[in-house]
SERO-4910 file (N, C-alpha, C, O; in steps of 0.05 Angstrom, whole numbers):
BEGIN
 pado doro    nc1    nc2    nc3   cac1   cac2   cac3    cc1    cc2    cc3    oc1    oc2    oc3
  Unk    A    195    407   -201    167    397   -205    154    393   -178    166    379   -161
  Unk    A    130    403   -174    116    400   -148    103    373   -146     91    363   -165
  Unk    A    106    361   -123     93    335   -118     63    339   -117     54    359   -106
  Unk    A     49    320   -129     20    324   -128      4    299   -120    -19    302   -112
  Unk    A     16    276   -122      1    252   -116      4    244    -87     26    244    -76
  Unk    A    -18    238    -75    -18    229    -47    -16    199    -46    -24    185    -65
  Unk    A     -5    189    -24     -1    160    -21    -16    151      4    -22    166     22
  Unk    A    -22    125      4    -29    111     29     -7     91     33     -4     72     17
  Unk    A      9     95     54     30     77     61     18     56     80      3     63     98
  Unk    A     25     31     75     12      9     89     33     -9    102     51    -19     88
  Unk    A     31    -14    128     47    -35    140     37    -61    128     14    -63    119
  Unk    A     54    -81    128     46   -107    116     31   -125    135      7   -130    132
  Unk    A     45   -134    156     34   -154    175     14   -141    194     21   -121    207
  Unk    A     -9   -152    195    -30   -141    213    -46   -119    200    -65   -109    212
  Unk    A    -39   -111    175    -55    -91    161    -66   -103    135    -90   -103    130
  Unk    A    -48   -115    119    -56   -128     94    -60   -158     97    -79   -170     87
  Unk    A    -41   -170    112    -42   -199    116    -40   -205    146    -32   -188    162
  Unk    A    -48   -230    153    -46   -238    180    -17   -236    190      2   -242    175
  Unk    A    -14   -228    215     13   -226    226     21   -254    237     11   -263    258
  Unk    A     38   -268    222     47   -295    228     77   -294    231     91   -303    214
  Unk    A     86   -283    254    115   -280    257    128   -307    266    117   -320    284
  Unk    A    150   -315    254    163   -303    231    151   -313    205    149   -337    201
  Unk    A    144   -295    187    133   -304    161    156   -307    142    168   -287    132
  Unk    A    163   -332    136    185   -337    117    176   -357     95    191   -363     77
  Unk    A    151   -367     98    140   -386     79    116   -374     66     96   -368     79
  Unk    A    117   -370     40     95   -358     25     69   -373     28     47   -361     25
  Unk    A     70   -399     34     46   -415     38     30   -406     62      6   -413     65
  Unk    A     42   -391     80     29   -382    105     16   -354    102      3   -345    121
  Unk    A     18   -342     78      6   -316     74    -25   -318     74    -36   -334     59
  Unk    A    -38   -302     90    -67   -301     91    -76   -271     89    -70   -256    107
  Unk    A    -90   -264     68    -99   -237     64   -122   -232     84   -140   -249     87
  Unk    A   -121   -210     98   -142   -203    117   -168   -196    103   -168   -186     80
  Unk    A   -190   -201    116   -217   -196    105   -220   -167     98   -213   -149    113
  Unk    A   -232   -162     75   -238   -135     66   -215   -119     54   -220    -97     44
  Unk    A   -191   -130     55   -168   -115     46   -169   -110     16   -164    -87      7
  Unk    A   -174   -130     -2   -174   -124    -30   -194   -102    -38   -187    -84    -54
  Unk    A   -218   -102    -27   -238    -81    -33   -229    -54    -23   -233    -34    -37
  Unk    A   -216    -53      0   -207    -28     11   -185    -16     -6   -184      8    -11
  Unk    A   -166    -33    -15   -145    -24    -32   -156    -14    -59   -146      6    -70
  Unk    A   -176    -28    -69   -188    -19    -94   -201      9    -92   -198     25   -109
  Unk    A   -215     14    -69   -227     40    -65   -206     62    -63   -209     84    -74
  Unk    A   -184     56    -49   -163     76    -46   -150     82    -73   -144    105    -80
  Unk    A   -145     61    -88   -132     64   -115   -151     79   -134   -142     96   -149
  Unk    A   -177     73   -133   -196     87   -150   -198    117   -143   -205    134   -159
  Unk    A   -192    123   -117   -192    151   -109   -166    166   -116   -163    190   -111
  Unk    A   -147    151   -128   -123    164   -138    -99    161   -121    -78    173   -127
  Unk    A   -101    146    -99    -78    143    -81    -57    124    -92    -64    103   -104
  Unk    A    -32    131    -88     -9    113    -93     -8     94    -69     -9    103    -46
  Unk    A     -7     68    -74     -7     48    -53     20     36    -49     31     22    -67
  Unk    A     32     40    -26     59     31    -21     60     16      6     51     27     26
  Unk    A     72     -8      6     77    -22     30    104    -13     41    123    -10     26
  Unk    A    105     -8     67    130      0     81    131    -18    106    115    -15    124
  Unk    A    151    -36    107    151    -57    127    179    -62    138    198    -64    123
  Unk    A    181    -64    165    205    -73    178    206   -104    174    186   -117    180
  Unk    A    229   -114    165    231   -143    161    257   -154    174    276   -160    160
  Unk    A    256   -156    200    279   -165    216    285   -195    210    306   -205    218
  Unk    A    267   -209    196    273   -237    189    298   -239    172    312   -259    172
  Unk    A    303   -217    157    328   -216    141    352   -213    159    372   -227    156
  Unk    A    350   -194    178    372   -189    196    378   -213    214    401   -217    222
  Unk    A    358   -230    218    362   -254    235    372   -278    219    378   -299    230
  Unk    A    373   -274    192    382   -296    175    362   -317    169    369   -339    160
  Unk    A    336   -312    174    315   -331    170    306   -332    141    294   -352    132
  Unk    A    311   -311    126    304   -309     98    323   -290     85    332   -270     97
  Unk    A    330   -294     60    348   -276     45    331   -253     33    307   -256     31
  Unk    A    344   -231     26    329   -210     12    315   -221    -13    292   -213    -18
  Unk    A    327   -238    -28    314   -250    -52    290   -267    -44    270   -266    -57
  Unk    A    293   -282    -22    270   -298    -12    247   -280     -3    224   -287     -8
  Unk    A    254   -257      9    233   -239     18    219   -226     -6    195   -222     -6
  Unk    A    235   -220    -27    223   -209    -52    203   -229    -64    182   -222    -74
  Unk    A    211   -255    -63    193   -276    -74    168   -278    -57    146   -282    -68
  Unk    A    171   -275    -31    148   -276    -13    129   -252    -19    105   -255    -20
  Unk    A    141   -229    -24    124   -205    -30    111   -209    -58     88   -200    -61
  Unk    A    124   -222    -76    111   -227   -102     87   -245    -99     66   -241   -112
  Unk    A     89   -264    -81     67   -282    -75     44   -267    -62     21   -271    -68
  Unk    A     51   -249    -43     31   -233    -30     16   -216    -50     -9   -214    -50
  Unk    A     31   -203    -68     18   -187    -88      0   -203   -106    -22   -195   -113
  Unk    A      9   -227   -113     -8   -245   -130    -34   -253   -116    -55   -253   -128
  Unk    A    -32   -259    -90    -56   -266    -75    -75   -243    -72    -99   -246    -74
  Unk    A    -64   -219    -67    -81   -195    -65    -96   -191    -92   -120   -186    -92
  Unk    A    -81   -192   -114    -94   -187   -140   -114   -208   -147   -135   -202   -159
  Unk    A   -108   -234   -140   -127   -255   -145   -153   -251   -130   -174   -261   -138
  Unk    A   -151   -237   -107   -175   -232    -90   -189   -206    -98   -208   -198    -86
  Unk    A   -179   -192   -119   -192   -169   -129   -179   -142   -123   -190   -121   -130
  Unk    A   -156   -142   -110   -142   -117   -104   -128   -107   -129   -120   -123   -147
  Unk    A   -124    -81   -132   -107    -70   -153    -78    -77   -148    -71    -83   -125
  Unk    A    -61    -75   -168    -32    -79   -163    -22    -58   -144    -29    -34   -146
  Unk    A     -6    -66   -125      8    -47   -107     28    -31   -124     40    -42   -142
  Unk    A     31     -5   -118     49     11   -133     78      6   -125     96      9   -142
  Unk    A     83     -1   -100    110     -6    -91    110    -21    -64     91    -20    -49
  Unk    A    132    -36    -60    136    -50    -34    164    -43    -25    184    -49    -39
  Unk    A    166    -31     -2    192    -24     10    195    -39     37    175    -43     51
  Unk    A    219    -48     43    224    -61     68    251    -54     80    270    -48     65
  Unk    A    252    -54    106    277    -49    120    287    -76    130    273    -90    145
  Unk    A    312    -85    122    322   -111    131    339   -109    156    349   -129    166
  Unk    A    342    -85    167    360    -81    190    347    -85    217    323    -86    220
  Unk    A    365    -89    237    356    -91    265    379    -84    283    402    -93    278
  Unk    A    375    -68    304    397    -61    321    411    -84    335    434    -83    343
  Unk    A    396   -107    337    408   -131    349    408   -154    330    404   -177    337
  Unk    A    414   -148    304    414   -168    283    433   -191    289    455   -187    300
  Unk    A    425   -215    280    443   -239    281    465   -236    261    488   -242    267
  Unk    A    458   -227    237    478   -223    215    490   -195    218    476   -175    217
  Unk    A    517   -194    222    530   -168    226    525   -147    205    523   -123    212
  Unk    A    522   -155    180    518   -135    159    491   -120    162    487    -99    150
  Unk    A    473   -131    177    447   -118    181    444   -105    209    424    -94    215
  Unk    A    465   -107    225    465    -95    252    474    -66    250    496    -59    258
  Unk    A    457    -50    239    463    -22    235    440     -4    245    417    -13    247
  Unk    A    447     20    252    427     40    258    421     54    232    437     70    222
  Unk    A    397     49    222    390     59    195    368     80    197    357     85    219
  Unk    A    362     92    175    339    111    174    314     98    164    293    110    164
  Unk    A    316     72    156    292     60    144    276     43    163    253     37    157
  Unk    A    287     36    186    271     20    205    252     38    220    260     56    234
  Unk    A    226     32    217    206     47    232    211     43    262    216     20    270
  Unk    A    210     64    278    195     88    275    208    111    259    196    132    256
  Unk    A    232    106    248    243    127    230    229    127    204    218    106    196
  Unk    A    228    150    190    211    152    166    225    146    140    214    153    119
  Unk    A    248    134    140    264    131    116    250    117     92    253    125     69
  Unk    A    234     96     98    220     83     76    200    101     63    197    101     38
  Unk    A    186    117     79    166    135     67    179    157     52    170    165     30
  Unk    A    202    167     62    216    189     48    228    179     22    228    193      2
  Unk    A    238    154     22    249    142     -2    227    139    -23    231    147    -47
  Unk    A    204    129    -15    182    126    -34    173    153    -45    168    156    -69
  Unk    A    172    173    -28    164    200    -37    184    211    -57    176    223    -77
  Unk    A    209    207    -52    230    217    -70    230    203    -96    234    215   -117
  Unk    A    225    177    -96    226    161   -121    201    164   -138    202    160   -162
  Unk    A    178    171   -125    153    172   -140    140    200   -139    117    202   -149
  Unk    A    153    220   -129    142    247   -129    116    249   -113     96    261   -122
  Unk    A    116    239    -89     92    238    -72     90    262    -54    110    272    -44
  Unk    A     66    271    -48     61    293    -30     56    281     -2     34    272      3
  Unk    A     76    282     15     74    269     41     53    283     58     39    269     74
  Unk    A     50    309     56     31    323     72      2    316     66    -16    321     82
  Unk    A     -3    305     42    -29    296     34    -33    266     36    -53    255     28
  Unk    A    -13    253     48    -12    224     49    -20    213     76    -22    228     95
  Unk    A    -23    187     78    -31    173    102    -13    149    107     -4    136     88
  Unk    A     -8    143    132      6    119    140    -14    102    156    -25    112    176
  Unk    A    -18     77    148    -36     59    162    -19     36    173     -6     22    158
  Unk    A    -20     33    199     -5     11    212    -19      0    236    -40     11    245
  Unk    A     -8    -21    247    -20    -34    270     -3    -31    295     -9    -43    316
  Unk    A     19    -15    294     36    -10    317     43     19    319     42     33    299
  Unk    A     49     28    343     57     56    346     82     64    331     86     87    325
  Unk    A     99     45    325    123     51    309    114     59    281    127     76    269
  Unk    A     93     47    270     83     55    244     72     84    246     77    100    228
  Unk    A     58     90    267     46    116    271     68    137    273     66    159    262
  Unk    A     89    130    289    111    149    292    126    154    266    133    177    260
  Unk    A    129    134    249    142    137    223    125    155    205    136    173    192
  Unk    A     99    151    205     82    167    189     82    196    198     84    215    182
  Unk    A     81    201    224     81    228    235    108    242    228    108    265    222
  Unk    A    130    227    230    156    239    224    159    246    195    175    264    188
  Unk    A    143    233    178    143    240    149    121    260    142    117    266    119
  Unk    A    108    271    162     87    292    159     62    281    147     46    296    135
  Unk    A     57    254    149     32    242    140     11    242    162     18    243    186
  Unk    A    -14    240    155    -35    233    175    -33    204    180    -25    188    162
  Unk    A    -41    195    204    -37    168    212    -62    154    221    -80    166    233
  Unk    A    -63    128    215    -86    111    223    -75     86    236    -60     71    224
  Unk    A    -85     80    261    -78     56    275   -101     36    271   -123     42    279
  Unk    A    -95     13    259   -115     -8    257   -111    -29    278    -89    -33    288
  Unk    A   -132    -43    286   -131    -62    308   -134    -91    299   -146   -107    312
  Unk    A   -121    -97    276   -122   -124    265    -95   -138    269    -92   -161    259
  Unk    A    -76   -125    282    -50   -138    285    -40   -137    314    -54   -146    332
  Unk    A    -17   -125    318     -4   -124    344     -6    -97    357     13    -88    370
  Unk    A    -28    -84    354    -32    -56    364    -29    -54    394    -22    -32    404
  Unk    A    -35    -75    409    -34    -74    438     -7    -83    450     -4    -83    474
  Unk    A     11    -92    432     37   -103    442     57    -81    448     54    -58    438
  Unk    A     77    -87    464     98    -67    469    112    -58    443    111    -73    423
  Unk    A    125    -35    443    139    -26    419    161    -45    411    172    -60    428
  Unk    A    167    -45    386    189    -62    375    216    -50    384    218    -27    393
  Unk    A    237    -66    381    264    -56    386    271    -37    364    269    -43    340
  Unk    A    280    -13    372    288      8    353    312     22    364    318     21    388
  Unk    A    325     37    347    349     53    355    341     73    377    356     77    396
  Unk    A    317     84    374    306    100    396    276     96    396    264     91    375
  Unk    A    263     98    419    234     94    420    219    116    405    230    138    401
  Unk    A    194    111    397    178    132    385    176    156    404    174    152    428
  Unk    A    176    179    392    173    204    408    146    204    422    126    197    409
  Unk    A    146    211    447    120    213    461    110    241    461    126    260    462
  Unk    A     84    246    460     64    226    456     62    218    427     64    235    409
  Unk    A     57    193    422     54    183    394     25    174    391     18    151    398
  Unk    A      8    191    381    -20    185    379    -29    186    350    -22    205    335
  Unk    A    -43    166    341    -53    167    313    -74    188    309    -88    197    328
  Unk    A    -78    197    285   -100    215    278   -126    201    280   -147    214    285
  Unk    A   -126    175    275   -151    159    276   -144    131    284   -123    120    276
  Unk    A   -162    118    299   -159     90    306   -185     76    297   -207     86    302
  Unk    A   -182     52    285   -205     38    275   -199      8    274   -177      0    279
  Unk    A   -220     -8    269   -216    -37    271   -198    -50    250   -183    -68    256
  Unk    A   -199    -40    225   -185    -54    203   -181    -35    179   -189    -12    180
  Unk    A   -168    -46    158   -163    -30    135   -188    -20    121   -188      3    112
  Unk    A   -210    -36    118   -234    -25    106   -244      0    121   -252     20    109
  Unk    A   -243      0    148   -252     23    164   -232     46    160   -240     70    159
  Unk    A   -206     40    158   -186     61    153   -191     74    126   -189     99    124
  Unk    A   -196     58    105   -201     69     79   -226     87     79   -226    108     66
  Unk    A   -246     79     93   -270     95     95   -264    122    107   -274    143     98
  Unk    A   -248    122    129   -241    147    142   -224    165    124   -228    189    122
  Unk    A   -204    153    111   -187    168     92   -204    181     70   -198    204     63
  Unk    A   -223    167     60   -240    177     38   -263    194     48   -278    204     31
  Unk    A   -265    198     74   -286    215     84   -314    204     82   -333    219     81
  Unk    A   -315    178     82   -342    165     80   -355    165    108   -342    164    128
  Unk    A   -382    167    108   -397    168    134   -395    141    148   -406    138    169
***
């Protein structure tokens, strides 16, 4: 069966919610301005909406996978209460090359800049990666999207100007987004071809 549905893959921190590292308390979740309306426009245009997020807080032992799932449930609830459609999926990588907890100190395919989370979502949901977009606030997000054959958008609401994260290997150079814009509402407008 041929894949036909396109996705918008979304980094979590700095794209959907304020980047408050380390985020381990659901009470600290703050939805960024304009995000619910932007998600609604993308969903109405037929895009599958999936969060793909590195979560080294698990590798450091600051939160359990179950605790992180509860935090994501709260994020989803806050987004929907603000008018966003339900997210179709949330994927996260709990690994880190320098993890505190040995079981998470692995070189994996899911930690961005590697594209494993996007590939997993595509395989599980029959998504057309070539017609999809990756929206993130760091070059590692852009590299993951490019490695999965998606078009990429760098938003400037998070840590876009900070050095790259620790990864098994740095993003391939040059790593340039297809588009750079201030925030998710501007990214959605570009994806949808709005003037």
